[in-house]
PDB file of N, CA, C and O in Angstrom:
ATOM      1  N   UNK A   1     -44.523  37.342  36.854  1.00  0.00           N
ATOM      2  CA  UNK A   1     -43.538  37.465  35.810  1.00  0.00           C
ATOM      3  C   UNK A   1     -42.259  36.708  36.167  1.00  0.00           C
ATOM      4  O   UNK A   1     -41.636  36.092  35.302  1.00  0.00           O
ATOM      5  N   UNK A   2     -41.866  36.757  37.464  1.00  0.00           N
ATOM      6  CA  UNK A   2     -40.667  36.058  37.894  1.00  0.00           C
ATOM      7  C   UNK A   2     -40.820  34.554  37.713  1.00  0.00           C
ATOM      8  O   UNK A   2     -39.857  33.857  37.393  1.00  0.00           O
ATOM      9  N   UNK A   3     -42.051  34.054  37.921  1.00  0.00           N
ATOM     10  CA  UNK A   3     -42.295  32.614  37.743  1.00  0.00           C
ATOM     11  C   UNK A   3     -42.077  32.214  36.292  1.00  0.00           C
ATOM     12  O   UNK A   3     -41.517  31.150  36.026  1.00  0.00           O
ATOM     13  N   UNK A   4     -42.509  33.044  35.349  1.00  0.00           N
ATOM     14  CA  UNK A   4     -42.342  32.738  33.919  1.00  0.00           C
ATOM     15  C   UNK A   4     -40.866  32.732  33.519  1.00  0.00           C
ATOM     16  O   UNK A   4     -40.424  31.885  32.742  1.00  0.00           O
ATOM     17  N   UNK A   5     -40.120  33.682  34.058  1.00  0.00           N
ATOM     18  CA  UNK A   5     -38.688  33.741  33.753  1.00  0.00           C
ATOM     19  C   UNK A   5     -37.983  32.513  34.322  1.00  0.00           C
ATOM     20  O   UNK A   5     -37.135  31.919  33.657  1.00  0.00           O
ATOM     21  N   UNK A   6     -38.335  32.128  35.563  1.00  0.00           N
ATOM     22  CA  UNK A   6     -37.724  30.952  36.184  1.00  0.00           C
ATOM     23  C   UNK A   6     -38.089  29.690  35.401  1.00  0.00           C
ATOM     24  O   UNK A   6     -37.239  28.823  35.195  1.00  0.00           O
ATOM     25  N   UNK A   7     -39.334  29.582  34.969  1.00  0.00           N
ATOM     26  CA  UNK A   7     -39.773  28.434  34.179  1.00  0.00           C
ATOM     27  C   UNK A   7     -39.049  28.386  32.837  1.00  0.00           C
ATOM     28  O   UNK A   7     -38.635  27.317  32.389  1.00  0.00           O
ATOM     29  N   UNK A   8     -38.899  29.544  32.196  1.00  0.00           N
ATOM     30  CA  UNK A   8     -38.188  29.621  30.924  1.00  0.00           C
ATOM     31  C   UNK A   8     -36.727  29.204  31.096  1.00  0.00           C
ATOM     32  O   UNK A   8     -36.207  28.439  30.284  1.00  0.00           O
ATOM     33  N   UNK A   9     -36.062  29.695  32.139  1.00  0.00           N
ATOM     34  CA  UNK A   9     -34.652  29.367  32.374  1.00  0.00           C
ATOM     35  C   UNK A   9     -34.479  27.872  32.657  1.00  0.00           C
ATOM     36  O   UNK A   9     -33.519  27.260  32.190  1.00  0.00           O
ATOM     37  N   UNK A  10     -35.403  27.284  33.419  1.00  0.00           N
ATOM     38  CA  UNK A  10     -35.316  25.855  33.721  1.00  0.00           C
ATOM     39  C   UNK A  10     -35.478  25.024  32.451  1.00  0.00           C
ATOM     40  O   UNK A  10     -34.737  24.067  32.229  1.00  0.00           O
ATOM     41  N   UNK A  11     -36.443  25.390  31.627  1.00  0.00           N
ATOM     42  CA  UNK A  11     -36.653  24.670  30.375  1.00  0.00           C
ATOM     43  C   UNK A  11     -35.483  24.830  29.427  1.00  0.00           C
ATOM     44  O   UNK A  11     -35.066  23.862  28.790  1.00  0.00           O
ATOM     45  N   UNK A  12     -34.948  26.029  29.324  1.00  0.00           N
ATOM     46  CA  UNK A  12     -33.813  26.293  28.437  1.00  0.00           C
ATOM     47  C   UNK A  12     -32.576  25.529  28.896  1.00  0.00           C
ATOM     48  O   UNK A  12     -31.841  24.999  28.063  1.00  0.00           O
ATOM     49  N   UNK A  13     -32.329  25.462  30.214  1.00  0.00           N
ATOM     50  CA  UNK A  13     -31.158  24.742  30.713  1.00  0.00           C
ATOM     51  C   UNK A  13     -31.288  23.241  30.452  1.00  0.00           C
ATOM     52  O   UNK A  13     -30.288  22.571  30.192  1.00  0.00           O
ATOM     53  N   UNK A  14     -32.504  22.709  30.518  1.00  0.00           N
ATOM     54  CA  UNK A  14     -32.710  21.292  30.198  1.00  0.00           C
ATOM     55  C   UNK A  14     -32.382  21.022  28.732  1.00  0.00           C
ATOM     56  O   UNK A  14     -31.783  19.996  28.409  1.00  0.00           O
ATOM     57  N   UNK A  15     -32.766  21.924  27.856  1.00  0.00           N
ATOM     58  CA  UNK A  15     -32.455  21.763  26.434  1.00  0.00           C
ATOM     59  C   UNK A  15     -30.951  21.801  26.191  1.00  0.00           C
ATOM     60  O   UNK A  15     -30.438  21.029  25.381  1.00  0.00           O
ATOM     61  N   UNK A  16     -30.237  22.690  26.884  1.00  0.00           N
ATOM     62  CA  UNK A  16     -28.789  22.781  26.725  1.00  0.00           C
ATOM     63  C   UNK A  16     -28.092  21.503  27.187  1.00  0.00           C
ATOM     64  O   UNK A  16     -27.168  21.023  26.530  1.00  0.00           O
ATOM     65  N   UNK A  17     -28.535  20.956  28.314  1.00  0.00           N
ATOM     66  CA  UNK A  17     -27.946  19.723  28.823  1.00  0.00           C
ATOM     67  C   UNK A  17     -28.191  18.569  27.847  1.00  0.00           C
ATOM     68  O   UNK A  17     -27.288  17.771  27.597  1.00  0.00           O
ATOM     69  N   UNK A  18     -29.385  18.478  27.303  1.00  0.00           N
ATOM     70  CA  UNK A  18     -29.705  17.415  26.343  1.00  0.00           C
ATOM     71  C   UNK A  18     -28.867  17.553  25.076  1.00  0.00           C
ATOM     72  O   UNK A  18     -28.374  16.555  24.552  1.00  0.00           O
ATOM     73  N   UNK A  19     -28.701  18.767  24.583  1.00  0.00           N
ATOM     74  CA  UNK A  19     -27.897  18.995  23.383  1.00  0.00           C
ATOM     75  C   UNK A  19     -26.440  18.644  23.638  1.00  0.00           C
ATOM     76  O   UNK A  19     -25.777  18.087  22.764  1.00  0.00           O
ATOM     77  N   UNK A  20     -25.937  18.961  24.814  1.00  0.00           N
ATOM     78  CA  UNK A  20     -24.545  18.654  25.140  1.00  0.00           C
ATOM     79  C   UNK A  20     -24.325  17.147  25.214  1.00  0.00           C
ATOM     80  O   UNK A  20     -23.289  16.658  24.765  1.00  0.00           O
ATOM     81  N   UNK A  21     -25.274  16.404  25.771  1.00  0.00           N
ATOM     82  CA  UNK A  21     -25.148  14.942  25.837  1.00  0.00           C
ATOM     83  C   UNK A  21     -25.165  14.341  24.439  1.00  0.00           C
ATOM     84  O   UNK A  21     -24.416  13.399  24.178  1.00  0.00           O
ATOM     85  N   UNK A  22     -25.987  14.849  23.536  1.00  0.00           N
ATOM     86  CA  UNK A  22     -26.013  14.350  22.162  1.00  0.00           C
ATOM     87  C   UNK A  22     -24.679  14.608  21.475  1.00  0.00           C
ATOM     88  O   UNK A  22     -24.187  13.748  20.744  1.00  0.00           O
ATOM     89  N   UNK A  23     -24.090  15.770  21.696  1.00  0.00           N
ATOM     90  CA  UNK A  23     -22.801  16.096  21.086  1.00  0.00           C
ATOM     91  C   UNK A  23     -21.719  15.170  21.612  1.00  0.00           C
ATOM     92  O   UNK A  23     -20.884  14.699  20.840  1.00  0.00           O
ATOM     93  N   UNK A  24     -21.718  14.898  22.918  1.00  0.00           N
ATOM     94  CA  UNK A  24     -20.737  13.984  23.511  1.00  0.00           C
ATOM     95  C   UNK A  24     -20.894  12.582  22.947  1.00  0.00           C
ATOM     96  O   UNK A  24     -19.895  11.915  22.677  1.00  0.00           O
ATOM     97  N   UNK A  25     -22.116  12.125  22.764  1.00  0.00           N
ATOM     98  CA  UNK A  25     -22.349  10.782  22.234  1.00  0.00           C
ATOM     99  C   UNK A  25     -21.871  10.678  20.798  1.00  0.00           C
ATOM    100  O   UNK A  25     -21.336   9.642  20.403  1.00  0.00           O
ATOM    101  N   UNK A  26     -22.051  11.730  20.008  1.00  0.00           N
ATOM    102  CA  UNK A  26     -21.620  11.710  18.614  1.00  0.00           C
ATOM    103  C   UNK A  26     -20.103  11.701  18.502  1.00  0.00           C
ATOM    104  O   UNK A  26     -19.566  11.040  17.614  1.00  0.00           O
ATOM    105  N   UNK A  27     -19.398  12.411  19.369  1.00  0.00           N
ATOM    106  CA  UNK A  27     -17.942  12.470  19.282  1.00  0.00           C
ATOM    107  C   UNK A  27     -17.289  11.195  19.783  1.00  0.00           C
ATOM    108  O   UNK A  27     -16.159  10.902  19.391  1.00  0.00           O
ATOM    109  N   UNK A  28     -17.958  10.418  20.641  1.00  0.00           N
ATOM    110  CA  UNK A  28     -17.395   9.182  21.165  1.00  0.00           C
ATOM    111  C   UNK A  28     -17.648   7.978  20.271  1.00  0.00           C
ATOM    112  O   UNK A  28     -17.103   6.904  20.531  1.00  0.00           O
ATOM    113  N   UNK A  29     -18.445   8.119  19.241  1.00  0.00           N
ATOM    114  CA  UNK A  29     -18.735   6.999  18.358  1.00  0.00           C
ATOM    115  C   UNK A  29     -17.545   6.727  17.464  1.00  0.00           C
ATOM    116  O   UNK A  29     -16.843   7.645  17.041  1.00  0.00           O
ATOM    117  N   UNK A  30     -17.326   5.433  17.176  1.00  0.00           N
ATOM    118  CA  UNK A  30     -16.266   5.037  16.266  1.00  0.00           C
ATOM    119  C   UNK A  30     -16.732   5.249  14.842  1.00  0.00           C
ATOM    120  O   UNK A  30     -17.933   5.194  14.575  1.00  0.00           O
ATOM    121  N   UNK A  31     -15.803   5.492  13.910  1.00  0.00           N
ATOM    122  CA  UNK A  31     -16.216   5.639  12.514  1.00  0.00           C
ATOM    123  C   UNK A  31     -16.837   4.351  11.999  1.00  0.00           C
ATOM    124  O   UNK A  31     -16.430   3.252  12.376  1.00  0.00           O
ATOM    125  N   UNK A  32     -17.811   4.502  11.148  1.00  0.00           N
ATOM    126  CA  UNK A  32     -18.512   3.336  10.613  1.00  0.00           C
ATOM    127  C   UNK A  32     -17.578   2.544   9.698  1.00  0.00           C
ATOM    128  O   UNK A  32     -16.730   3.111   9.009  1.00  0.00           O
ATOM    129  N   UNK A  33     -17.749   1.240   9.710  1.00  0.00           N
ATOM    130  CA  UNK A  33     -16.973   0.380   8.822  1.00  0.00           C
ATOM    131  C   UNK A  33     -17.363   0.678   7.381  1.00  0.00           C
ATOM    132  O   UNK A  33     -18.521   0.991   7.102  1.00  0.00           O
ATOM    133  N   UNK A  34     -16.405   0.585   6.465  1.00  0.00           N
ATOM    134  CA  UNK A  34     -16.742   0.869   5.079  1.00  0.00           C
ATOM    135  C   UNK A  34     -17.771  -0.114   4.547  1.00  0.00           C
ATOM    136  O   UNK A  34     -17.743  -1.302   4.868  1.00  0.00           O
ATOM    137  N   UNK A  35     -18.658   0.389   3.746  1.00  0.00           N
ATOM    138  CA  UNK A  35     -19.705  -0.438   3.154  1.00  0.00           C
ATOM    139  C   UNK A  35     -19.066  -1.367   2.118  1.00  0.00           C
ATOM    140  O   UNK A  35     -18.293  -0.923   1.269  1.00  0.00           O
ATOM    141  N   UNK A  36     -19.389  -2.633   2.194  1.00  0.00           N
ATOM    142  CA  UNK A  36     -18.861  -3.610   1.241  1.00  0.00           C
ATOM    143  C   UNK A  36     -19.843  -3.715   0.081  1.00  0.00           C
ATOM    144  O   UNK A  36     -21.019  -4.029   0.265  1.00  0.00           O
ATOM    145  N   UNK A  37     -19.331  -3.443  -1.119  1.00  0.00           N
ATOM    146  CA  UNK A  37     -20.150  -3.539  -2.324  1.00  0.00           C
ATOM    147  C   UNK A  37     -19.923  -4.905  -2.955  1.00  0.00           C
ATOM    148  O   UNK A  37     -18.790  -5.381  -3.016  1.00  0.00           O
ATOM    149  N   UNK A  38     -20.991  -5.535  -3.423  1.00  0.00           N
ATOM    150  CA  UNK A  38     -20.863  -6.803  -4.132  1.00  0.00           C
ATOM    151  C   UNK A  38     -20.685  -6.523  -5.611  1.00  0.00           C
ATOM    152  O   UNK A  38     -21.466  -5.787  -6.213  1.00  0.00           O
ATOM    153  N   UNK A  39     -19.654  -7.114  -6.191  1.00  0.00           N
ATOM    154  CA  UNK A  39     -19.342  -6.876  -7.597  1.00  0.00           C
ATOM    155  C   UNK A  39     -20.334  -7.583  -8.504  1.00  0.00           C
ATOM    156  O   UNK A  39     -20.741  -8.712  -8.229  1.00  0.00           O
ATOM    157  N   UNK A  40     -20.722  -6.921  -9.584  1.00  0.00           N
ATOM    158  CA  UNK A  40     -21.446  -7.563 -10.680  1.00  0.00           C
ATOM    159  C   UNK A  40     -20.862  -7.029 -11.973  1.00  0.00           C
ATOM    160  O   UNK A  40     -20.241  -5.966 -11.993  1.00  0.00           O
ATOM    161  N   UNK A  41     -21.061  -7.768 -13.048  1.00  0.00           N
ATOM    162  CA  UNK A  41     -20.400  -7.450 -14.310  1.00  0.00           C
ATOM    163  C   UNK A  41     -20.807  -6.102 -14.905  1.00  0.00           C
ATOM    164  O   UNK A  41     -20.077  -5.566 -15.738  1.00  0.00           O
ATOM    165  N   UNK A  42     -21.927  -5.549 -14.512  1.00  0.00           N
ATOM    166  CA  UNK A  42     -22.365  -4.273 -15.086  1.00  0.00           C
ATOM    167  C   UNK A  42     -21.752  -3.062 -14.382  1.00  0.00           C
ATOM    168  O   UNK A  42     -21.984  -1.926 -14.796  1.00  0.00           O
ATOM    169  N   UNK A  43     -20.977  -3.291 -13.328  1.00  0.00           N
ATOM    170  CA  UNK A  43     -20.408  -2.175 -12.574  1.00  0.00           C
ATOM    171  C   UNK A  43     -19.262  -1.524 -13.335  1.00  0.00           C
ATOM    172  O   UNK A  43     -18.456  -2.201 -13.974  1.00  0.00           O
ATOM    173  N   UNK A  44     -19.205  -0.203 -13.255  1.00  0.00           N
ATOM    174  CA  UNK A  44     -18.062   0.550 -13.771  1.00  0.00           C
ATOM    175  C   UNK A  44     -17.144   0.823 -12.586  1.00  0.00           C
ATOM    176  O   UNK A  44     -17.516   1.548 -11.664  1.00  0.00           O
ATOM    177  N   UNK A  45     -15.953   0.248 -12.610  1.00  0.00           N
ATOM    178  CA  UNK A  45     -15.026   0.409 -11.500  1.00  0.00           C
ATOM    179  C   UNK A  45     -14.019   1.508 -11.816  1.00  0.00           C
ATOM    180  O   UNK A  45     -13.400   1.510 -12.880  1.00  0.00           O
ATOM    181  N   UNK A  46     -13.864   2.432 -10.888  1.00  0.00           N
ATOM    182  CA  UNK A  46     -12.913   3.531 -11.005  1.00  0.00           C
ATOM    183  C   UNK A  46     -11.802   3.263  -9.983  1.00  0.00           C
ATOM    184  O   UNK A  46     -11.843   3.782  -8.867  1.00  0.00           O
ATOM    185  N   UNK A  47     -10.818   2.456 -10.367  1.00  0.00           N
ATOM    186  CA  UNK A  47      -9.761   2.052  -9.445  1.00  0.00           C
ATOM    187  C   UNK A  47      -8.492   2.820  -9.782  1.00  0.00           C
ATOM    188  O   UNK A  47      -7.877   2.601 -10.826  1.00  0.00           O
ATOM    189  N   UNK A  48      -8.110   3.716  -8.889  1.00  0.00           N
ATOM    190  CA  UNK A  48      -6.860   4.454  -9.069  1.00  0.00           C
ATOM    191  C   UNK A  48      -5.718   3.742  -8.357  1.00  0.00           C
ATOM    192  O   UNK A  48      -4.585   3.731  -8.839  1.00  0.00           O
ATOM    193  N   UNK A  49      -6.030   3.137  -7.187  1.00  0.00           N
ATOM    194  CA  UNK A  49      -4.979   2.494  -6.402  1.00  0.00           C
ATOM    195  C   UNK A  49      -5.596   1.401  -5.544  1.00  0.00           C
ATOM    196  O   UNK A  49      -6.583   1.637  -4.847  1.00  0.00           O
ATOM    197  N   UNK A  50      -5.016   0.202  -5.594  1.00  0.00           N
ATOM    198  CA  UNK A  50      -5.457  -0.896  -4.727  1.00  0.00           C
ATOM    199  C   UNK A  50      -4.749  -0.736  -3.393  1.00  0.00           C
ATOM    200  O   UNK A  50      -3.523  -0.636  -3.342  1.00  0.00           O
ATOM    201  N   UNK A  51      -5.524  -0.713  -2.312  1.00  0.00           N
ATOM    202  CA  UNK A  51      -4.969  -0.540  -0.979  1.00  0.00           C
ATOM    203  C   UNK A  51      -4.670  -1.890  -0.347  1.00  0.00           C
ATOM    204  O   UNK A  51      -3.595  -2.091   0.217  1.00  0.00           O
ATOM    205  N   UNK A  52      -5.627  -2.821  -0.441  1.00  0.00           N
ATOM    206  CA  UNK A  52      -5.415  -4.166   0.103  1.00  0.00           C
ATOM    207  C   UNK A  52      -6.399  -5.130  -0.534  1.00  0.00           C
ATOM    208  O   UNK A  52      -7.408  -4.725  -1.112  1.00  0.00           O
ATOM    209  N   UNK A  53      -6.089  -6.404  -0.418  1.00  0.00           N
ATOM    210  CA  UNK A  53      -7.019  -7.447  -0.866  1.00  0.00           C
ATOM    211  C   UNK A  53      -6.802  -8.673   0.000  1.00  0.00           C
ATOM    212  O   UNK A  53      -5.696  -8.920   0.481  1.00  0.00           O
ATOM    213  N   UNK A  54      -7.865  -9.440   0.193  1.00  0.00           N
ATOM    214  CA  UNK A  54      -7.757 -10.636   1.016  1.00  0.00           C
ATOM    215  C   UNK A  54      -7.097 -11.747   0.214  1.00  0.00           C
ATOM    216  O   UNK A  54      -7.130 -11.754  -1.016  1.00  0.00           O
ATOM    217  N   UNK A  55      -6.497 -12.684   0.936  1.00  0.00           N
ATOM    218  CA  UNK A  55      -5.823 -13.803   0.276  1.00  0.00           C
ATOM    219  C   UNK A  55      -6.844 -14.810  -0.231  1.00  0.00           C
ATOM    220  O   UNK A  55      -7.909 -14.992   0.359  1.00  0.00           O
ATOM    221  N   UNK A  56      -6.499 -15.457  -1.331  1.00  0.00           N
ATOM    222  CA  UNK A  56      -7.346 -16.504  -1.883  1.00  0.00           C
ATOM    223  C   UNK A  56      -7.016 -17.787  -1.127  1.00  0.00           C
ATOM    224  O   UNK A  56      -5.858 -18.205  -1.112  1.00  0.00           O
ATOM    225  N   UNK A  57      -8.007 -18.422  -0.499  1.00  0.00           N
ATOM    226  CA  UNK A  57      -7.744 -19.629   0.281  1.00  0.00           C
ATOM    227  C   UNK A  57      -7.277 -20.795  -0.598  1.00  0.00           C
ATOM    228  O   UNK A  57      -7.507 -20.813  -1.808  1.00  0.00           O
ATOM    229  N   UNK A  58      -6.624 -21.756   0.033  1.00  0.00           N
ATOM    230  CA  UNK A  58      -6.100 -22.919  -0.658  1.00  0.00           C
ATOM    231  C   UNK A  58      -7.150 -24.036  -0.661  1.00  0.00           C
ATOM    232  O   UNK A  58      -6.933 -25.102  -0.085  1.00  0.00           O
ATOM    233  N   UNK A  59      -8.283 -23.782  -1.313  1.00  0.00           N
ATOM    234  CA  UNK A  59      -9.375 -24.749  -1.442  1.00  0.00           C
ATOM    235  C   UNK A  59      -9.751 -24.860  -2.914  1.00  0.00           C
ATOM    236  O   UNK A  59      -9.449 -23.975  -3.714  1.00  0.00           O
ATOM    237  N   UNK A  60     -10.406 -25.947  -3.255  1.00  0.00           N
ATOM    238  CA  UNK A  60     -10.842 -26.126  -4.639  1.00  0.00           C
ATOM    239  C   UNK A  60     -12.336 -25.820  -4.713  1.00  0.00           C
ATOM    240  O   UNK A  60     -13.169 -26.719  -4.831  1.00  0.00           O
ATOM    241  N   UNK A  61     -12.651 -24.529  -4.642  1.00  0.00           N
ATOM    242  CA  UNK A  61     -14.041 -24.073  -4.677  1.00  0.00           C
ATOM    243  C   UNK A  61     -14.052 -22.589  -4.992  1.00  0.00           C
ATOM    244  O   UNK A  61     -13.028 -21.910  -4.909  1.00  0.00           O
ATOM    245  N   UNK A  62     -15.222 -22.101  -5.355  1.00  0.00           N
ATOM    246  CA  UNK A  62     -15.391 -20.666  -5.558  1.00  0.00           C
ATOM    247  C   UNK A  62     -15.551 -20.028  -4.180  1.00  0.00           C
ATOM    248  O   UNK A  62     -16.375 -20.460  -3.373  1.00  0.00           O
ATOM    249  N   UNK A  63     -14.746 -18.989  -3.923  1.00  0.00           N
ATOM    250  CA  UNK A  63     -14.741 -18.349  -2.612  1.00  0.00           C
ATOM    251  C   UNK A  63     -14.834 -16.835  -2.763  1.00  0.00           C
ATOM    252  O   UNK A  63     -14.370 -16.282  -3.760  1.00  0.00           O
ATOM    253  N   UNK A  64     -15.430 -16.159  -1.777  1.00  0.00           N
ATOM    254  CA  UNK A  64     -15.477 -14.692  -1.828  1.00  0.00           C
ATOM    255  C   UNK A  64     -14.165 -14.097  -1.316  1.00  0.00           C
ATOM    256  O   UNK A  64     -13.580 -14.600  -0.357  1.00  0.00           O
ATOM    257  N   UNK A  65     -13.718 -13.042  -1.952  1.00  0.00           N
ATOM    258  CA  UNK A  65     -12.562 -12.264  -1.496  1.00  0.00           C
ATOM    259  C   UNK A  65     -12.946 -10.785  -1.538  1.00  0.00           C
ATOM    260  O   UNK A  65     -13.907 -10.400  -2.203  1.00  0.00           O
ATOM    261  N   UNK A  66     -12.192  -9.978  -0.828  1.00  0.00           N
ATOM    262  CA  UNK A  66     -12.470  -8.544  -0.791  1.00  0.00           C
ATOM    263  C   UNK A  66     -11.243  -7.756  -1.213  1.00  0.00           C
ATOM    264  O   UNK A  66     -10.104  -8.142  -0.951  1.00  0.00           O
ATOM    265  N   UNK A  67     -11.510  -6.647  -1.870  1.00  0.00           N
ATOM    266  CA  UNK A  67     -10.459  -5.721  -2.273  1.00  0.00           C
ATOM    267  C   UNK A  67     -10.874  -4.327  -1.822  1.00  0.00           C
ATOM    268  O   UNK A  67     -12.011  -3.908  -2.036  1.00  0.00           O
ATOM    269  N   UNK A  68      -9.944  -3.614  -1.197  1.00  0.00           N
ATOM    270  CA  UNK A  68     -10.165  -2.225  -0.826  1.00  0.00           C
ATOM    271  C   UNK A  68      -9.331  -1.379  -1.772  1.00  0.00           C
ATOM    272  O   UNK A  68      -8.134  -1.607  -1.943  1.00  0.00           O
ATOM    273  N   UNK A  69      -9.985  -0.400  -2.381  1.00  0.00           N
ATOM    274  CA  UNK A  69      -9.287   0.437  -3.350  1.00  0.00           C
ATOM    275  C   UNK A  69      -9.708   1.891  -3.199  1.00  0.00           C
ATOM    276  O   UNK A  69     -10.690   2.214  -2.529  1.00  0.00           O
ATOM    277  N   UNK A  70      -8.941   2.747  -3.836  1.00  0.00           N
ATOM    278  CA  UNK A  70      -9.214   4.186  -3.834  1.00  0.00           C
ATOM    279  C   UNK A  70      -9.534   4.602  -5.268  1.00  0.00           C
ATOM    280  O   UNK A  70      -8.828   4.223  -6.202  1.00  0.00           O
ATOM    281  N   UNK A  71     -10.602   5.383  -5.435  1.00  0.00           N
ATOM    282  CA  UNK A  71     -10.939   5.847  -6.782  1.00  0.00           C
ATOM    283  C   UNK A  71     -10.151   7.125  -7.106  1.00  0.00           C
ATOM    284  O   UNK A  71      -9.365   7.594  -6.282  1.00  0.00           O
ATOM    285  N   UNK A  72     -10.360   7.682  -8.293  1.00  0.00           N
ATOM    286  CA  UNK A  72      -9.604   8.852  -8.727  1.00  0.00           C
ATOM    287  C   UNK A  72      -9.943  10.119  -7.939  1.00  0.00           C
ATOM    288  O   UNK A  72      -9.230  11.117  -8.043  1.00  0.00           O
ATOM    289  N   UNK A  73     -11.007  10.093  -7.164  1.00  0.00           N
ATOM    290  CA  UNK A  73     -11.353  11.235  -6.316  1.00  0.00           C
ATOM    291  C   UNK A  73     -10.837  11.050  -4.894  1.00  0.00           C
ATOM    292  O   UNK A  73     -11.055  11.912  -4.042  1.00  0.00           O
ATOM    293  N   UNK A  74     -10.152   9.932  -4.624  1.00  0.00           N
ATOM    294  CA  UNK A  74      -9.596   9.678  -3.301  1.00  0.00           C
ATOM    295  C   UNK A  74     -10.540   8.985  -2.345  1.00  0.00           C
ATOM    296  O   UNK A  74     -10.203   8.828  -1.171  1.00  0.00           O
ATOM    297  N   UNK A  75     -11.713   8.562  -2.798  1.00  0.00           N
ATOM    298  CA  UNK A  75     -12.694   7.897  -1.945  1.00  0.00           C
ATOM    299  C   UNK A  75     -12.376   6.401  -1.897  1.00  0.00           C
ATOM    300  O   UNK A  75     -12.070   5.787  -2.919  1.00  0.00           O
ATOM    301  N   UNK A  76     -12.453   5.825  -0.698  1.00  0.00           N
ATOM    302  CA  UNK A  76     -12.169   4.396  -0.526  1.00  0.00           C
ATOM    303  C   UNK A  76     -13.426   3.560  -0.725  1.00  0.00           C
ATOM    304  O   UNK A  76     -14.527   3.950  -0.335  1.00  0.00           O
ATOM    305  N   UNK A  77     -13.229   2.406  -1.339  1.00  0.00           N
ATOM    306  CA  UNK A  77     -14.309   1.455  -1.572  1.00  0.00           C
ATOM    307  C   UNK A  77     -13.816   0.067  -1.182  1.00  0.00           C
ATOM    308  O   UNK A  77     -12.626  -0.228  -1.289  1.00  0.00           O
ATOM    309  N   UNK A  78     -14.730  -0.780  -0.731  1.00  0.00           N
ATOM    310  CA  UNK A  78     -14.425  -2.183  -0.492  1.00  0.00           C
ATOM    311  C   UNK A  78     -15.357  -2.998  -1.357  1.00  0.00           C
ATOM    312  O   UNK A  78     -16.577  -2.853  -1.288  1.00  0.00           O
ATOM    313  N   UNK A  79     -14.775  -3.851  -2.167  1.00  0.00           N
ATOM    314  CA  UNK A  79     -15.517  -4.629  -3.149  1.00  0.00           C
ATOM    315  C   UNK A  79     -15.358  -6.106  -2.834  1.00  0.00           C
ATOM    316  O   UNK A  79     -14.246  -6.581  -2.605  1.00  0.00           O
ATOM    317  N   UNK A  80     -16.469  -6.832  -2.822  1.00  0.00           N
ATOM    318  CA  UNK A  80     -16.420  -8.277  -2.633  1.00  0.00           C
ATOM    319  C   UNK A  80     -16.761  -8.957  -3.943  1.00  0.00           C
ATOM    320  O   UNK A  80     -17.733  -8.597  -4.607  1.00  0.00           O
ATOM    321  N   UNK A  81     -15.959  -9.937  -4.312  1.00  0.00           N
ATOM    322  CA  UNK A  81     -16.176 -10.668  -5.557  1.00  0.00           C
ATOM    323  C   UNK A  81     -15.755 -12.113  -5.332  1.00  0.00           C
ATOM    324  O   UNK A  81     -15.147 -12.433  -4.311  1.00  0.00           O
ATOM    325  N   UNK A  82     -16.073 -12.977  -6.273  1.00  0.00           N
ATOM    326  CA  UNK A  82     -15.786 -14.404  -6.117  1.00  0.00           C
ATOM    327  C   UNK A  82     -14.678 -14.826  -7.056  1.00  0.00           C
ATOM    328  O   UNK A  82     -14.618 -14.392  -8.206  1.00  0.00           O
ATOM    329  N   UNK A  83     -13.790 -15.692  -6.545  1.00  0.00           N
ATOM    330  CA  UNK A  83     -12.711 -16.248  -7.348  1.00  0.00           C
ATOM    331  C   UNK A  83     -12.623 -17.746  -7.085  1.00  0.00           C
ATOM    332  O   UNK A  83     -13.179 -18.246  -6.107  1.00  0.00           O
ATOM    333  N   UNK A  84     -11.934 -18.444  -7.948  1.00  0.00           N
ATOM    334  CA  UNK A  84     -11.670 -19.867  -7.725  1.00  0.00           C
ATOM    335  C   UNK A  84     -10.505 -19.988  -6.760  1.00  0.00           C
ATOM    336  O   UNK A  84      -9.491 -19.311  -6.922  1.00  0.00           O
ATOM    337  N   UNK A  85     -10.640 -20.838  -5.766  1.00  0.00           N
ATOM    338  CA  UNK A  85      -9.583 -21.034  -4.778  1.00  0.00           C
ATOM    339  C   UNK A  85      -8.316 -21.585  -5.414  1.00  0.00           C
ATOM    340  O   UNK A  85      -8.329 -22.061  -6.549  1.00  0.00           O
ATOM    341  N   UNK A  86      -7.219 -21.513  -4.662  1.00  0.00           N
ATOM    342  CA  UNK A  86      -5.921 -21.958  -5.150  1.00  0.00           C
ATOM    343  C   UNK A  86      -5.672 -23.453  -4.975  1.00  0.00           C
ATOM    344  O   UNK A  86      -4.592 -23.923  -5.329  1.00  0.00           O
ATOM    345  N   UNK A  87      -6.610 -24.207  -4.452  1.00  0.00           N
ATOM    346  CA  UNK A  87      -6.373 -25.617  -4.141  1.00  0.00           C
ATOM    347  C   UNK A  87      -6.804 -26.596  -5.217  1.00  0.00           C
ATOM    348  O   UNK A  87      -7.062 -27.760  -4.910  1.00  0.00           O
ATOM    349  N   UNK A  88      -6.888 -26.174  -6.443  1.00  0.00           N
ATOM    350  CA  UNK A  88      -7.357 -27.062  -7.524  1.00  0.00           C
ATOM    351  C   UNK A  88      -6.231 -27.511  -8.447  1.00  0.00           C
ATOM    352  O   UNK A  88      -6.463 -27.772  -9.627  1.00  0.00           O
ATOM    353  N   UNK A  89      -5.010 -27.605  -7.914  1.00  0.00           N
ATOM    354  CA  UNK A  89      -3.885 -28.018  -8.732  1.00  0.00           C
ATOM    355  C   UNK A  89      -3.975 -29.478  -9.124  1.00  0.00           C
ATOM    356  O   UNK A  89      -4.811 -30.210  -8.594  1.00  0.00           O
ATOM    357  N   UNK A  90      -3.142 -29.908 -10.028  1.00  0.00           N
ATOM    358  CA  UNK A  90      -3.166 -31.302 -10.527  1.00  0.00           C
ATOM    359  C   UNK A  90      -2.616 -32.275  -9.503  1.00  0.00           C
ATOM    360  O   UNK A  90      -2.753 -33.483  -9.692  1.00  0.00           O
ATOM    361  N   UNK A  91      -1.992 -31.800  -8.413  1.00  0.00           N
ATOM    362  CA  UNK A  91      -1.438 -32.687  -7.405  1.00  0.00           C
ATOM    363  C   UNK A  91      -2.477 -33.157  -6.403  1.00  0.00           C
ATOM    364  O   UNK A  91      -2.142 -33.972  -5.543  1.00  0.00           O
ATOM    365  N   UNK A  92      -3.702 -32.698  -6.460  1.00  0.00           N
ATOM    366  CA  UNK A  92      -4.740 -33.065  -5.470  1.00  0.00           C
ATOM    367  C   UNK A  92      -5.441 -34.311  -5.844  1.00  0.00           C
ATOM    368  O   UNK A  92      -6.336 -34.756  -5.124  1.00  0.00           O
TER     369      UNK A  92
END
């Protein structure tokens, strides 16, 4: 009977150590980067507040830019869409 108790305690302590290592690994992880959604015309956008947006480059081409915004529920979103660059002026 003592052998069974010792075997049970050894197995249980191994499980506790493994669970503790998993908890430590989860707490040391950095938060995941926000998922970037690609814009399409059929999307319904719920934009309550624009937090940031990338600058439009000074090129004469269609370029991707990103906007981070907050919806009416307070959830943050990052949206990627395409715009015409700023370098297509008549002076070029």
